[in-house]
C-alpha positions as CSV (number, residue, x, y, z in Angstrom):
1,X,83.2,102.4,69.5
2,X,80.6,104.2,71.5
3,X,79.6,107.6,70.3
4,X,81.5,110.5,72.0
5,X,80.0,113.7,73.2
6,X,80.6,116.9,71.3
7,X,84.0,118.4,72.0
8,X,83.8,121.3,74.5
9,X,87.5,121.7,75.3
10,X,90.8,121.6,73.5
11,X,94.0,121.2,75.6
12,X,97.2,122.2,73.8
13,X,100.8,121.4,74.6
14,X,103.2,124.3,74.1
15,X,106.9,123.4,73.5
16,X,107.1,121.4,70.3
17,X,103.5,122.0,69.4
18,X,103.1,125.8,69.2
19,X,106.8,126.7,69.4
20,X,110.4,125.4,69.6
21,X,112.3,127.7,72.0
22,X,112.1,131.1,70.3
23,X,110.6,130.1,67.0
24,X,106.9,129.6,66.5
25,X,105.6,126.6,64.5
26,X,104.6,128.2,61.1
27,X,101.0,129.3,61.1
28,X,100.4,128.4,64.7
29,X,99.3,131.9,65.8
30,X,96.6,132.1,63.1
31,X,95.4,128.5,63.8
32,X,95.0,129.3,67.4
33,X,92.9,132.4,66.6
34,X,90.7,130.3,64.3
35,X,90.2,127.8,67.1
36,X,89.3,130.5,69.6
37,X,86.5,131.7,67.3
38,X,84.8,128.3,67.7
39,X,82.5,127.4,70.6
40,X,85.2,125.5,72.5
41,X,87.3,126.2,75.6
42,X,91.0,126.4,75.1
43,X,93.7,125.7,77.7
44,X,97.4,125.2,77.5
45,X,99.0,122.4,79.4
46,X,102.7,122.1,79.7
47,X,105.5,120.1,81.4
48,X,108.0,122.9,80.7
49,X,110.2,123.3,83.8
50,X,113.2,125.2,82.5
51,X,111.5,128.5,83.1
52,X,108.8,130.0,85.3
53,X,105.2,130.4,84.1
54,X,105.8,134.2,83.9
55,X,108.8,133.8,81.7
56,X,107.1,131.2,79.5
57,X,104.2,133.6,79.0
58,X,106.6,136.4,78.1
59,X,108.2,134.1,75.5
60,X,104.8,133.2,74.0
61,X,103.7,136.8,73.8
62,X,107.0,137.7,72.0
63,X,106.0,135.1,69.5
64,X,102.6,136.8,69.0
65,X,100.5,134.2,70.8
66,X,97.6,136.0,72.5
67,X,97.5,133.8,75.7
68,X,96.5,134.8,79.2
69,X,98.1,133.7,82.4
70,X,95.0,131.9,83.6
71,X,94.9,129.8,80.4
72,X,98.2,128.0,81.2
73,X,98.3,125.0,83.5
74,X,101.8,123.9,84.1
75,X,103.4,120.9,85.9
76,X,105.3,123.4,88.0
77,X,102.0,124.9,89.3
78,X,100.8,121.4,90.1
79,X,104.1,120.5,91.8
80,X,103.9,123.6,94.0
81,X,100.3,122.7,95.0
82,X,101.4,119.2,96.0
83,X,104.3,120.6,98.1
84,X,102.0,123.0,99.9
85,X,99.3,120.4,100.5
86,X,101.9,117.9,102.0
87,X,103.8,120.7,103.8
88,X,107.1,119.6,102.3
89,X,110.4,121.3,102.3
90,X,111.8,120.3,98.9
91,X,115.3,120.2,97.5
92,X,114.5,121.9,94.2
93,X,116.3,120.4,91.2
94,X,115.2,123.2,88.9
95,X,116.8,125.9,86.8
96,X,117.1,129.3,88.3
97,X,114.6,130.6,85.8
98,X,111.9,128.3,87.2
99,X,112.6,129.0,90.9
100,X,110.3,132.0,91.1
101,X,107.3,129.6,90.8
102,X,108.4,128.4,94.3
103,X,108.9,131.7,96.0
104,X,107.8,131.5,99.6
105,X,108.3,127.7,99.8
106,X,110.5,126.7,102.7
107,X,113.5,124.7,101.4
108,X,115.6,124.6,104.6
109,X,116.5,121.2,105.8
110,X,114.9,119.5,102.9
111,X,112.6,116.5,103.5
112,X,111.7,115.9,99.8
113,X,113.4,116.0,96.4
114,X,111.6,117.7,93.6
115,X,113.1,117.2,90.1
116,X,112.4,118.9,86.9
117,X,114.5,119.8,83.9
118,X,117.7,121.3,85.3
119,X,120.7,120.9,83.0
120,X,122.8,123.2,85.0
121,X,122.2,121.2,88.2
122,X,122.5,117.7,86.9
123,X,126.0,117.0,88.2
124,X,127.3,114.3,90.5
125,X,127.4,116.2,93.8
126,X,123.9,117.6,93.4
127,X,122.4,114.3,92.4
128,X,124.3,112.6,95.2
129,X,122.8,114.9,97.7
130,X,119.4,114.1,96.4
131,X,120.3,110.4,96.5
132,X,121.2,110.6,100.2
133,X,118.0,112.4,101.1
134,X,115.9,109.7,99.5
135,X,117.9,106.7,100.6
136,X,119.1,107.6,104.0
137,X,116.3,110.0,105.2
138,X,113.3,108.6,103.4
139,X,112.5,111.8,101.5
140,X,109.9,111.3,98.8
141,X,111.0,111.8,95.2
142,X,108.7,114.0,93.2
143,X,109.0,114.1,89.4
144,X,107.6,117.2,87.9
145,X,107.6,115.1,84.7
146,X,109.5,112.2,83.3
147,X,110.0,113.2,79.6
148,X,112.7,111.1,77.9
149,X,113.8,113.9,75.6
150,X,112.5,117.2,74.1
151,X,113.3,119.4,71.1
152,X,115.6,122.4,71.3
153,X,116.7,124.7,68.5
154,X,119.8,122.6,68.0
155,X,118.0,119.2,68.0
156,X,116.7,116.6,70.5
157,X,118.0,116.9,74.1
158,X,117.9,114.6,77.1
159,X,114.9,115.2,79.4
160,X,114.6,114.8,83.2
161,X,113.2,111.3,82.9
162,X,116.7,109.7,82.8
163,X,117.7,111.5,86.0
164,X,114.5,110.5,87.8
165,X,115.1,106.9,86.7
166,X,118.7,107.0,87.9
167,X,117.6,108.1,91.4
168,X,114.8,105.5,91.5
169,X,117.4,102.8,90.5
170,X,120.0,103.9,93.0
171,X,117.5,104.3,95.9
172,X,115.2,101.4,95.0
173,X,112.3,103.7,95.3
174,X,109.5,105.0,93.1
175,X,108.9,108.7,92.3
176,X,105.5,110.4,92.4
177,X,104.6,111.9,89.0
178,X,103.1,115.3,89.1
179,X,102.6,116.5,85.5
180,X,101.8,114.8,82.2
181,X,101.0,112.0,81.5
182,X,99.4,111.5,84.9
183,X,95.6,111.4,84.4
184,X,95.0,113.6,87.4
185,X,96.9,116.4,85.7
186,X,94.5,116.5,82.8
187,X,91.4,115.9,85.0
188,X,92.2,118.9,87.2
189,X,92.2,121.2,84.1
190,X,89.0,119.7,82.8
191,X,87.3,119.9,86.2
192,X,88.0,123.7,86.2
193,X,86.4,123.9,82.8
194,X,83.3,121.9,83.9
195,X,83.6,119.2,81.2
196,X,84.4,115.5,81.2
197,X,87.3,113.8,79.4
198,X,84.9,112.4,76.8
199,X,84.2,116.1,75.8
200,X,87.9,117.0,75.3
201,X,90.8,116.6,72.9
202,X,94.5,117.0,73.6
203,X,97.0,118.2,70.9
204,X,100.7,117.6,71.4
205,X,104.0,116.4,69.9
206,X,104.8,113.8,72.6
207,X,103.0,110.5,71.8
208,X,103.4,109.2,75.4
209,X,103.0,112.2,77.6
210,X,100.6,114.2,75.5
211,X,98.6,111.7,73.5
212,X,99.0,108.5,75.5
213,X,98.3,110.3,78.8
214,X,95.3,112.1,77.5
215,X,93.8,109.0,76.0
216,X,94.4,107.1,79.3
217,X,92.3,109.8,81.0
218,X,89.5,109.3,78.5
219,X,90.2,112.1,76.0
220,X,90.9,112.1,72.3
221,X,94.6,112.6,71.5
222,X,96.0,114.3,68.4
223,X,99.7,113.9,67.6
224,X,101.5,116.5,65.6
225,X,104.7,115.8,63.5
226,X,106.6,118.8,64.9
227,X,108.9,119.2,68.0
228,X,110.1,115.9,69.4
229,X,108.0,113.8,67.0
230,X,109.9,110.9,65.3
231,X,108.7,108.7,62.5
232,X,106.8,105.7,63.9
233,X,105.8,107.4,67.2
234,X,102.1,106.7,66.3
235,X,102.7,103.0,67.1
236,X,104.2,103.5,70.5
237,X,100.9,103.9,72.4
238,X,97.7,101.9,72.5
239,X,95.2,102.9,71.4
240,X,97.0,104.8,68.7
241,X,96.3,108.5,68.4
242,X,92.9,109.6,67.2
243,X,94.7,111.2,64.3
244,X,98.3,112.3,63.4
245,X,98.7,115.7,61.8
246,X,101.6,117.4,60.2
247,X,101.4,120.5,62.4
248,X,99.2,122.4,64.9
249,X,97.4,124.3,62.1
250,X,96.5,120.9,60.5
251,X,95.3,119.7,63.9
252,X,93.0,122.7,64.2
253,X,91.6,122.1,60.7
254,X,90.7,118.5,61.8
255,X,89.1,119.7,65.0
256,X,87.0,122.4,63.3
257,X,85.9,120.1,60.4
258,X,85.6,116.8,62.1
259,X,85.1,117.2,65.8
260,X,83.0,120.4,66.2
261,X,80.5,119.7,63.4
């Protein structure tokens, strides 16, 4: 394997990696502060779509994570940017708590369907309306992300990927992926930091969307055994993760001792 450049940036997933709903991963706050003291840029990349970026930041600060607004890059932000660039009027399949990230977007007479994690809206009538827009009117289907499942306080829960797949199947169409694991999502963050994928590492609990996506973009991927991790996940992507750690604090130890020396 060719020698890699020194790591200049660490991208970190949030849900399942630093916290699970309103509980922080033990030791994660201190580990983050240790990482910040190193000569490396830190950014937080998330597919979370159940709440707005503002509410997510409030949650993290309640958990004593010292994170600034500009350090978070979310799939909702990327989705809004795409909607604006293409001048779309989307039907928003999002929870109410996420809607504020689309304030000012025209949603009258929708000509696109944008789907995130929206448990309260995943019912037959709403999905049938989306189905008709795509099949009968040619509306593009935009997937904020396609996660199969995620971790809640009460256990694993179905992600939006199943509903995206259902609409694709029924309409015989393909969705446009906006967030992780699309390589462009990672590359946009790295471009703003002024570093290449070969100079970055991604830490997350989703072997496909966090690790697999990052490695497809040319980064190193570190998998953590918290959040949605299940035994054997390491073997679900190729190449396998650079390393698998028990938790975020262990991942930070590896980065500081092995990747920044």
